[in-house]
C-alpha positions as CSV (number, residue, x, y, z in Angstrom):
1,M,-35.5,59.5,115.8
2,S,-32.5,61.3,117.2
3,A,-29.9,59.4,119.3
4,D,-29.2,62.6,121.3
5,N,-32.5,62.7,123.2
6,K,-33.5,59.1,123.5
7,K,-32.3,56.3,125.8
8,L,-31.0,53.9,123.2
9,P,-30.0,50.3,123.8
10,R,-26.4,49.3,123.1
11,H,-27.4,45.9,121.9
12,I,-30.6,44.9,120.1
13,A,-31.6,41.3,119.1
14,I,-34.3,40.7,116.6
15,I,-36.4,37.6,115.9
16,M,-37.4,38.3,112.3
17,D,-40.7,36.4,112.1
18,G,-43.6,36.5,109.6
19,N,-42.0,36.1,106.2
20,N,-44.1,33.2,105.1
21,R,-47.3,34.7,106.4
22,W,-46.5,37.9,104.6
23,S,-46.2,35.9,101.4
24,K,-49.6,34.3,101.9
25,Q,-51.1,37.7,102.8
26,H,-49.9,39.1,99.5
27,N,-50.6,35.9,97.5
28,N,-47.0,35.6,96.5
29,S,-44.6,32.7,96.3
30,Q,-43.3,31.5,99.6
31,L,-39.7,32.7,99.0
32,S,-40.9,36.2,98.1
33,G,-41.4,36.9,101.9
34,H,-37.9,35.8,102.7
35,R,-36.5,38.0,99.8
36,K,-38.4,41.0,101.1
37,G,-37.3,40.1,104.6
38,A,-33.7,40.0,103.5
39,L,-34.0,43.5,102.1
40,Q,-35.6,44.7,105.3
41,S,-32.7,43.3,107.3
42,R,-30.4,45.5,105.3
43,T,-32.6,48.5,105.9
44,I,-32.7,48.0,109.6
45,T,-29.0,47.3,109.8
46,N,-28.2,50.6,108.1
47,Y,-30.7,52.4,110.4
48,C,-29.0,51.0,113.5
49,A,-25.7,52.2,112.1
50,D,-27.2,55.7,111.6
51,L,-28.5,55.7,115.2
52,G,-25.2,54.7,116.7
53,I,-26.4,51.3,118.0
54,E,-23.3,49.3,118.8
55,Y,-24.5,45.7,118.4
56,L,-27.3,44.1,116.4
57,T,-28.0,40.3,116.6
58,L,-30.3,38.9,113.9
59,F,-32.0,35.4,114.2
60,V,-31.6,34.4,110.6
61,F,-31.9,30.5,110.7
62,S,-32.6,28.5,113.8
63,S,-31.4,24.9,114.5
64,E,-35.1,23.9,114.3
65,N,-35.6,25.4,110.8
66,W,-34.1,22.3,109.3
67,L,-37.5,20.7,110.0
68,R,-39.1,22.8,107.4
69,P,-39.8,21.4,103.9
70,K,-36.6,20.5,102.0
71,K,-37.5,22.8,99.1
72,E,-37.9,25.8,101.5
73,V,-34.6,25.0,103.3
74,S,-32.8,24.8,99.9
75,S,-34.3,28.1,98.8
76,L,-33.2,29.7,102.1
77,M,-29.7,28.5,101.7
78,A,-29.6,30.0,98.2
79,L,-31.0,33.3,99.5
80,F,-28.5,33.4,102.3
81,L,-25.7,32.9,99.8
82,S,-27.0,35.7,97.6
83,V,-27.2,38.1,100.5
84,L,-23.5,37.5,101.2
85,Q,-22.5,38.4,97.6
86,Q,-19.4,40.7,97.5
87,R,-21.3,43.7,96.2
88,E,-23.8,43.6,99.1
89,V,-21.1,43.0,101.7
90,N,-18.9,45.8,100.4
91,K,-21.7,48.3,101.1
92,L,-21.7,47.3,104.7
93,H,-17.9,47.1,104.8
94,D,-17.8,50.7,103.4
95,R,-19.9,51.8,106.4
96,N,-17.4,50.3,108.9
97,I,-19.9,47.5,109.9
98,K,-18.5,44.3,111.3
99,I,-20.2,41.1,110.5
100,N,-20.0,38.1,112.8
101,F,-21.7,34.7,112.7
102,I,-22.9,32.6,115.6
103,G,-24.2,29.0,115.5
104,D,-23.1,25.7,114.1
105,S,-22.1,26.5,110.5
106,S,-20.8,22.9,109.9
107,R,-24.1,21.8,108.5
108,F,-24.3,24.5,105.8
109,P,-23.1,23.8,102.2
110,K,-19.4,24.3,101.9
111,K,-19.7,27.2,99.5
112,L,-21.8,29.0,102.0
113,Q,-19.3,28.3,104.8
114,E,-16.5,29.7,102.7
115,K,-18.5,32.8,101.9
116,M,-19.3,33.3,105.6
117,H,-15.6,33.1,106.4
118,I,-14.7,35.6,103.7
119,V,-17.2,38.1,105.0
120,K,-16.1,37.7,108.6
121,E,-12.4,38.2,107.6
122,L,-13.2,41.2,105.5
123,T,-15.0,43.1,108.2
124,K,-13.3,41.8,111.3
125,N,-11.3,45.0,112.0
126,N,-14.3,47.4,111.4
127,T,-15.2,49.5,114.5
128,G,-18.7,50.6,113.8
129,L,-21.9,48.6,114.3
130,T,-21.3,44.9,114.9
131,V,-23.9,42.6,113.3
132,N,-24.1,39.1,114.7
133,V,-25.9,36.8,112.3
134,A,-27.4,33.8,114.2
135,A,-27.4,31.0,111.6
136,N,-28.2,27.4,112.5
137,Y,-28.3,28.7,116.0
138,G,-30.2,27.5,119.1
139,G,-30.0,28.7,122.7
140,R,-29.9,25.2,124.1
141,W,-27.2,24.2,121.6
142,D,-25.2,27.3,122.7
143,I,-25.4,26.4,126.4
144,A,-24.6,22.7,125.8
145,N,-21.7,23.7,123.6
146,A,-20.3,25.9,126.3
147,A,-20.7,23.1,128.9
148,K,-18.9,20.7,126.5
149,D,-15.9,23.1,126.2
150,I,-15.7,23.5,129.9
151,A,-16.0,19.7,130.5
152,E,-13.1,19.2,128.1
153,K,-10.9,21.5,130.2
154,V,-11.8,19.5,133.4
155,K,-11.0,16.3,131.6
156,Q,-7.6,17.7,130.5
157,G,-6.9,18.7,134.1
158,S,-6.6,22.4,133.3
159,L,-9.7,23.3,135.3
160,E,-11.1,22.1,138.7
161,P,-14.9,21.6,139.0
162,D,-15.0,24.1,141.8
163,G,-13.8,26.7,139.2
164,I,-16.9,26.4,137.2
165,N,-19.2,29.4,137.7
166,Q,-21.4,31.8,135.8
167,E,-18.5,34.0,134.8
168,L,-16.7,31.1,133.3
169,L,-19.7,29.9,131.3
170,Q,-20.1,33.5,130.1
171,K,-16.7,33.3,128.5
172,H,-17.6,30.2,126.5
173,I,-21.1,31.2,125.4
174,S,-21.7,32.8,122.0
175,I,-21.1,36.6,122.0
176,G,-20.1,36.4,125.6
177,D,-17.5,39.0,125.1
178,I,-19.9,41.8,124.3
179,P,-22.8,43.4,126.3
180,E,-25.9,41.2,126.5
181,P,-28.9,42.3,124.5
182,D,-30.7,45.2,126.1
183,L,-33.8,44.8,123.9
184,C,-35.2,41.9,121.9
185,I,-37.7,42.7,119.2
186,R,-39.9,39.9,117.8
187,T,-42.1,40.6,114.8
188,G,-45.0,38.6,113.4
189,G,-47.3,38.5,116.4
190,E,-45.9,35.5,118.3
191,K,-44.9,36.1,121.9
192,R,-42.1,33.7,122.6
193,I,-38.3,33.7,122.2
194,S,-38.1,30.4,120.3
195,N,-34.8,29.0,121.7
196,F,-32.9,32.3,120.9
197,L,-30.1,33.5,123.1
198,L,-31.5,31.8,126.2
199,W,-28.5,32.5,128.4
200,Q,-28.0,36.0,127.1
201,F,-31.6,37.1,127.6
202,A,-31.5,36.9,131.4
203,Y,-32.4,40.6,131.8
204,T,-33.3,41.6,128.2
205,E,-36.4,43.7,127.6
206,L,-38.8,42.0,125.3
207,Y,-40.9,43.8,122.6
208,F,-43.5,42.1,120.5
209,T,-45.2,43.5,117.4
210,D,-47.9,42.1,115.1
211,T,-46.1,43.5,112.1
212,F,-44.6,40.9,109.8
213,W,-40.9,41.3,109.3
214,P,-41.0,42.3,105.6
215,D,-43.1,45.3,106.7
216,F,-41.0,46.2,109.7
217,S,-39.9,49.7,108.7
218,E,-37.7,52.4,110.4
219,N,-40.9,53.9,111.9
220,E,-41.8,50.5,113.4
221,F,-38.3,50.3,114.8
222,D,-38.7,53.7,116.3
223,L,-41.8,52.5,118.1
224,A,-39.8,49.7,119.7
225,L,-37.1,52.1,120.8
226,E,-39.6,54.6,122.3
227,N,-41.2,51.7,124.2
228,Y,-37.8,50.6,125.5
229,A,-36.9,54.2,126.5
230,K,-39.9,54.3,128.9
231,R,-38.9,51.2,130.8
232,Q,-37.0,51.1,134.0
233,R,-34.4,48.3,134.1
234,R,-34.0,47.2,137.7
235,F,-31.8,44.0,137.4
236,G,-33.3,42.6,140.6
237,M,-33.2,45.9,142.5
238,V,-36.1,48.1,143.6
239,S,-37.1,51.3,141.8
240,E,-35.6,53.5,144.6
241,Q,-32.2,51.9,144.2
242,V,-32.2,52.4,140.5
243,E,-33.3,56.0,140.7
244,S,-30.6,56.9,143.3
């Protein structure tokens, strides 16, 4: 796909679903789907950089994923740590890709928290594609956390209740300083957003595919972009207003 003749979104969010079902389909161990999914994340990240996409937000680990079996959670933590190894991160850094993390990282193992900090610091001045990694993230947590920060300002006397509005909450919400997602892609056949970026998805276009995440190729990604390019985004207006 050429970025020259297509209406590309500035910001794409992806719910990377179907890793476990991919493993079962291929009669592999449960973690094999997550490993293959991690490789696919790298492929799609590089493809977004090639296309000139500005922002990519990946739903890596939700706040509800802690409810999964302990063995699977431990394996996911180990996989997450391996993905953040210096050699892999350097490849993204060399491509001028910036890596950011959103979510409550305090529950992660200390070694993983340290690695996340190192990666963020290493790439913070990069000016190419920004990748937001949503880890231990939930949309309700995000909104509640923003409300808590605002309530603390009211308590301290630096903010009057009448000063609370949508614009203020936007400043306290995760990734509130960048354009909201234009497109959300969910793989794996489910048709829901699963507590992901609830505030930020107010006018996001949604695209669902039955393809499991480990099989989500550049060609599959192109299909999502082509579908998006055909849509008219009205933001509450009528078609005639948008067209004029």
